[in-house]
Backbone as a chain_set.jsonl record, in Angstrom:
{"seq": "MNGPENYRKAQRLLAALDVVGNPTPAQEHQVQVAQVHATLALAAAGALADKSSADRTAWFNTVAVKDGV", "coords": {"N": [[99.136, -10.974, 173.576], [100.542, -8.699, 171.394], [100.458, -7.039, 168.122], [103.227, -6.533, 167.126], [104.56, -8.391, 168.772], [103.432, -10.791, 167.913], [104.438, -10.799, 165.316], [107.231, -10.98, 165.785], [107.276, -13.478, 167.06], [106.479, -15.175, 164.969], [108.676, -14.805, 163.282], [110.733, -15.9, 164.902], [109.896, -18.589, 165.114], [110.061, -19.448, 162.44], [112.765, -18.973, 161.895], [113.944, -20.847, 163.518], [113.606, -23.214, 162.245], [115.084, -25.94, 160.555], [115.146, -27.229, 157.829], [115.834, -29.836, 155.745], [115.345, -31.328, 152.8], [112.311, -33.186, 152.821], [109.884, -31.783, 154.976], [109.261, -32.615, 158.427], [106.301, -33.811, 160.169], [106.148, -32.323, 162.562], [107.682, -30.067, 161.93], [106.144, -29.016, 159.857], [103.893, -28.34, 161.322], [104.994, -26.346, 162.933], [105.486, -24.369, 161.028], [102.85, -23.786, 160.327], [101.888, -22.713, 162.746], [103.519, -20.462, 162.876], [102.5, -19.102, 160.663], [99.959, -18.429, 161.583], [100.595, -16.604, 163.644], [101.836, -14.627, 162.083], [99.682, -13.814, 160.512], [97.972, -12.743, 162.452], [99.554, -10.601, 163.277], [99.566, -9.099, 160.921], [96.834, -8.48, 160.69], [96.484, -6.838, 162.939], [98.246, -4.72, 162.325], [97.103, -3.739, 159.964], [94.564, -2.928, 160.828], [95.186, -0.91, 162.643], [96.39, 0.915, 161.02], [94.424, 1.984, 159.458], [92.994, 4.864, 159.552], [90.428, 5.732, 159.236], [88.791, 3.816, 160.16], [86.02, 2.681, 161.973], [86.338, 0.954, 163.995], [88.813, 1.387, 165.043], [89.638, 2.376, 167.608], [88.78, 0.281, 169.229], [90.464, -1.719, 168.254], [92.969, -0.65, 168.992], [92.72, -0.841, 171.766], [92.525, -3.593, 171.994], [94.967, -4.637, 170.992], [96.82, -3.458, 172.586], [99.525, -3.478, 174.877], [99.196, -5.081, 177.905], [99.562, -5.065, 181.427], [100.748, -7.998, 182.947], [99.721, -9.686, 181.043]], "CA": [[100.207, -10.76, 172.637], [100.156, -7.649, 170.448], [100.895, -7.23, 166.744], [104.663, -6.722, 166.998], [104.952, -9.637, 169.426], [103.061, -11.867, 167.001], [105.392, -10.766, 164.204], [108.504, -11.523, 166.272], [107.079, -14.909, 167.314], [106.512, -15.828, 163.661], [110.071, -14.791, 162.833], [111.503, -16.867, 165.7], [109.496, -19.945, 164.739], [110.596, -19.759, 161.121], [114.227, -18.989, 161.97], [114.367, -22.047, 164.237], [113.464, -24.387, 161.377], [116.247, -26.38, 159.79], [114.536, -28.246, 156.987], [116.589, -30.339, 154.606], [114.477, -32.344, 152.214], [110.907, -33.091, 153.192], [109.686, -31.422, 156.389], [108.575, -33.565, 159.289], [105.02, -33.268, 160.623], [106.385, -31.295, 163.591], [108.139, -28.866, 161.242], [104.983, -28.475, 159.167], [103.062, -27.714, 162.354], [105.662, -25.115, 163.343], [105.227, -23.393, 159.966], [101.451, -23.387, 160.452], [101.782, -21.827, 163.909], [104.135, -19.194, 162.467], [101.563, -18.422, 159.764], [98.899, -17.842, 162.413], [101.147, -15.408, 164.289], [102.046, -13.61, 161.052], [98.359, -13.317, 160.129], [97.503, -11.879, 163.536], [100.338, -9.362, 163.207], [99.078, -8.348, 159.767], [95.504, -7.945, 161.024], [96.663, -5.728, 163.877], [98.864, -3.595, 161.613], [96.131, -3.191, 159.026], [93.489, -2.247, 161.555], [95.709, 0.305, 163.259], [96.797, 1.853, 159.972], [93.229, 2.567, 158.84], [92.532, 5.939, 160.433], [88.999, 5.967, 159.045], [88.052, 2.672, 160.687], [85.202, 2.926, 163.166], [86.795, 0.013, 165.027], [90.226, 1.649, 165.352], [89.822, 2.456, 169.062], [88.647, -1.077, 169.754], [91.692, -2.431, 167.919], [94.034, -0.142, 169.852], [92.529, -1.434, 173.091], [92.741, -5.033, 171.897], [96.368, -4.991, 170.753], [97.686, -2.768, 173.537], [100.205, -4.309, 175.872], [98.585, -4.951, 179.227], [100.358, -5.658, 182.498], [100.361, -9.337, 183.361], [99.119, -10.473, 179.957]], "C": [[99.734, -9.722, 171.625], [100.735, -7.93, 169.058], [102.391, -7.435, 166.583], [105.161, -8.013, 167.656], [104.595, -10.844, 168.556], [104.038, -11.95, 165.83], [106.73, -11.387, 164.622], [108.41, -13.028, 166.532], [107.133, -15.684, 165.998], [107.941, -15.894, 163.132], [110.906, -15.832, 163.583], [111.182, -18.3, 165.297], [110.092, -20.349, 163.39], [112.118, -19.838, 161.13], [114.742, -20.264, 162.628], [114.282, -23.311, 163.383], [114.758, -24.67, 160.643], [115.774, -27.551, 158.941], [115.467, -28.576, 155.828], [115.758, -31.477, 154.036], [113.043, -32.117, 152.624], [110.759, -32.735, 154.664], [108.962, -32.533, 157.146], [107.205, -32.979, 159.643], [105.187, -32.171, 161.678], [106.839, -29.985, 162.95], [106.991, -28.208, 160.474], [104.059, -27.757, 160.146], [103.675, -26.38, 162.791], [105.458, -24.019, 162.3], [103.791, -22.886, 160.063], [101.247, -22.44, 161.627], [102.385, -20.462, 163.579], [103.201, -18.407, 161.554], [100.422, -17.764, 160.541], [99.395, -16.561, 163.065], [101.363, -14.284, 163.279], [100.714, -12.998, 160.617], [97.794, -12.386, 161.189], [98.253, -10.548, 163.538], [99.853, -8.483, 162.056], [97.711, -7.732, 160.043], [95.621, -6.745, 161.948], [97.236, -4.508, 163.169], [97.872, -2.938, 160.662], [95.041, -2.403, 159.726], [93.969, -0.935, 162.155], [96.095, 1.351, 162.226], [95.607, 2.572, 159.348], [92.631, 3.61, 159.771], [91.043, 6.217, 160.3], [88.141, 4.843, 159.631], [87.293, 3.042, 161.95], [85.662, 2.041, 164.324], [88.224, 0.292, 165.492], [90.488, 1.698, 166.861], [89.727, 1.075, 169.689], [89.902, -1.895, 169.459], [92.844, -1.951, 168.79], [93.937, -0.772, 171.24], [92.831, -2.921, 173.084], [94.218, -5.375, 171.794], [97.33, -4.306, 171.715], [98.303, -3.756, 174.511], [99.581, -4.03, 177.236], [99.479, -5.632, 180.259], [99.828, -7.036, 182.837], [99.739, -10.187, 182.277], [100.153, -10.739, 178.912]], "O": [[98.646, -9.851, 171.063], [101.416, -8.934, 168.851], [102.805, -8.415, 165.963], [106.081, -8.654, 167.148], [105.361, -11.803, 168.473], [104.418, -13.042, 165.406], [107.29, -12.214, 163.903], [109.355, -13.767, 166.256], [107.766, -16.737, 165.925], [108.365, -16.919, 162.598], [111.692, -16.558, 162.974], [112.082, -19.128, 165.154], [110.571, -21.472, 163.23], [112.698, -20.68, 160.445], [115.849, -20.712, 162.333], [114.822, -24.353, 163.753], [115.438, -23.759, 160.171], [115.978, -28.713, 159.292], [115.836, -27.708, 155.037], [115.501, -32.471, 154.715], [112.606, -30.975, 152.76], [111.434, -33.319, 155.512], [108.164, -33.282, 156.581], [106.971, -31.787, 159.442], [104.437, -31.194, 161.678], [106.424, -28.909, 163.382], [106.881, -26.982, 160.446], [103.512, -26.698, 159.837], [102.958, -25.401, 162.995], [105.275, -22.856, 162.659], [103.542, -21.691, 159.901], [100.507, -21.463, 161.511], [101.833, -19.428, 163.954], [103.118, -17.183, 161.657], [99.977, -16.671, 160.193], [98.701, -15.544, 163.047], [101.102, -13.119, 163.582], [100.634, -11.793, 160.379], [97.203, -11.356, 160.863], [97.66, -9.495, 163.773], [99.743, -7.266, 162.203], [97.46, -6.586, 159.67], [94.931, -5.744, 161.757], [96.77, -3.389, 163.382], [97.813, -1.712, 160.572], [94.643, -1.333, 159.265], [93.228, 0.048, 162.169], [96.122, 2.544, 162.529], [95.763, 3.649, 158.773], [91.856, 3.282, 160.669], [90.457, 6.871, 161.163], [86.913, 4.913, 159.601], [87.846, 3.638, 162.875], [85.405, 2.345, 165.489], [88.784, -0.491, 166.259], [91.464, 1.116, 167.335], [90.507, 0.738, 170.579], [90.355, -2.67, 170.301], [93.623, -2.768, 169.28], [94.943, -1.185, 171.816], [93.341, -3.454, 174.07], [94.678, -6.313, 172.445], [98.535, -4.551, 171.661], [97.678, -4.739, 174.91], [99.459, -2.879, 177.655], [100.082, -6.666, 179.976], [98.623, -7.232, 182.995], [99.276, -11.295, 182.549], [99.862, -11.386, 177.906]]}, "num_chains": 1, "name": "protein.A"}
């Protein structure tokens, strides 16, 4: 899963929540999973935006969409 896919996954998870009052444990877990996906998307975006990063090529290779993955 690449950065944009992680971002979209976080959006879908949060949009699917319908919390009225106190969240259930399952809803809290869904928020936590969304936070992980959002964090991964942010890490990918930040790494790719830093043109001076020595690891930029490695990040490009890591977040690139690969067939069958």
